[in-house]
Structures are given as C-alpha cells and as structure tokens.
C-alpha positions as a printed NumPy array, in Angstrom:
array([[  0.029,  -0.467,  -0.078],
       [  2.995,   2.799,   0.884],
       [  4.842,   1.49 ,  -2.942],
       [  4.904,   4.161,  -5.299],
       [  5.553,   2.328,  -8.092],
       [  4.964,  -1.334,  -9.651],
       [  7.525,  -2.76 , -11.686],
       [  6.192,  -5.652, -13.42 ],
       [  9.101,  -6.907, -16.112],
       [  7.297,  -9.837, -17.147],
       [  7.228, -10.986, -20.622],
       [  3.05 , -12.371, -20.269],
       [  0.118, -11.278, -18.149],
       [ -3.425, -13.058, -19.14 ],
       [ -5.7  ,  -9.606, -17.682],
       [ -3.093,  -8.255, -15.172],
       [ -5.508,  -7.947, -12.253],
       [ -2.456,  -6.956, -10.412],
       [ -2.695,  -3.656, -12.384],
       [ -5.883,  -2.777, -11.113],
       [ -4.597,  -2.781,  -7.726],
       [ -1.811,  -1.101,  -8.485],
       [ -4.093,   1.554,  -9.837],
       [ -6.134,   1.556,  -7.382],
       [ -3.664,   1.993,  -4.583],
       [ -2.49 ,   5.479,  -6.636],
       [  0.605,   3.636,  -7.568],
       [  2.422,   4.079, -11.072],
       [  3.175,   1.231, -13.037],
       [  6.37 ,   0.632, -15.424],
       [  5.583,  -2.886, -17.104],
       [  5.82 ,  -4.186, -21.158],
       [  2.572,  -3.859, -23.298],
       [  0.976,  -6.648, -21.812],
       [ -2.176,  -7.938, -20.551],
       [ -3.921,  -4.215, -20.263],
       [ -1.169,  -2.874, -20.063],
       [ -1.8  ,   0.772, -22.169],
       [  0.684,   3.45 , -21.85 ],
       [ -0.742,   6.37 , -20.499],
       [  0.031,   9.264, -17.488],
       [  1.318,   7.111, -15.161],
       [  1.978,   3.841, -17.017],
       [  5.437,   3.728, -18.295],
       [  5.823,   0.7  , -21.   ],
       [  9.354,  -0.533, -22.066],
       [ 10.675,  -3.178, -23.329],
       [ 14.537,  -3.756, -21.336],
       [ 16.338,  -3.378, -18.11 ],
       [ 17.545,   0.117, -18.867],
       [ 13.822,   1.041, -20.141],
       [ 12.464,   0.048, -16.642],
       [ 14.971,   1.534, -14.693],
       [ 15.007,   5.055, -16.405],
       [ 11.058,   4.752, -16.311],
       [ 11.236,   3.635, -12.519],
       [ 13.71 ,   6.216, -11.722],
       [ 11.785,   9.27 , -13.659],
       [  8.262,   8.145, -11.331],
       [ 10.382,   7.919,  -8.288],
       [ 12.179,  11.194,  -8.395],
       [  8.271,  13.122,  -9.692],
       [  6.267,  14.376,  -6.912],
       [  3.545,  11.988,  -5.591],
       [  0.438,  12.648,  -7.351],
       [ -2.88 ,  12.353,  -5.781],
       [ -4.392,   9.254,  -5.559],
       [ -7.041,   8.386,  -8.385],
       [ -8.114,   5.668, -10.064],
       [ -8.247,   5.862, -13.759],
       [-10.57 ,   4.289, -15.779],
       [-10.146,   0.724, -17.411],
       [ -9.158,   0.442, -20.724],
       [-11.864,  -1.043, -22.904],
       [-12.834,  -4.641, -23.235],
       [-11.757,  -4.33 , -26.738],
       [ -8.19 ,  -3.624, -25.407],
       [ -8.138,  -6.515, -23.712],
       [ -9.532,  -9.324, -26.252],
       [ -6.934,  -7.48 , -28.762],
       [ -4.362,  -8.069, -26.5  ],
       [ -5.396, -11.745, -25.665],
       [ -5.644, -12.161, -29.904],
       [ -2.262, -11.061, -30.224]])
C-alpha cells in the first residue's frame, strides 16, 4: 500500500489484475505491453532493463501524484491483447 511504483517486467500477462490493484492504490506502473497494459499518464511501457530503470527513476523522482483510479481500458483492448 505504501509503494509508489509497480515494476512488472513479465513478458506475458493474461488480464493483469495486479495492474488494477496497483492503480487503485495510486501507484504508477512500469511494465511491458502485456495484458491490459496501455501507455498513459502513470503507466510507462518498456522492453529492456534500461527502459525499466529509467521509467522507475523518473517516477520516483517526480512528486507524488494525488491518488485517483483511472478508468479501465475498454474490453476491446483486452480482447485484442489476447488475440495478439
């Protein structure tokens, strides 16, 4: 509950309930483009260790954002992710 960043470097994620849980706690997310991951404010996508380190550093050095839960992406995004 006290974390500011969820680093999720997995190469596969079905739906990604952990993403919903992290966002509900106001965490920013750094992940690959897996599951329902979608690049947006508070959610950085990367592929390499360098990408992940830079995104985490950027998020941790930024002032803490107010906690708000963004809307989930549309179900069509999840379906297309499964197909891909």
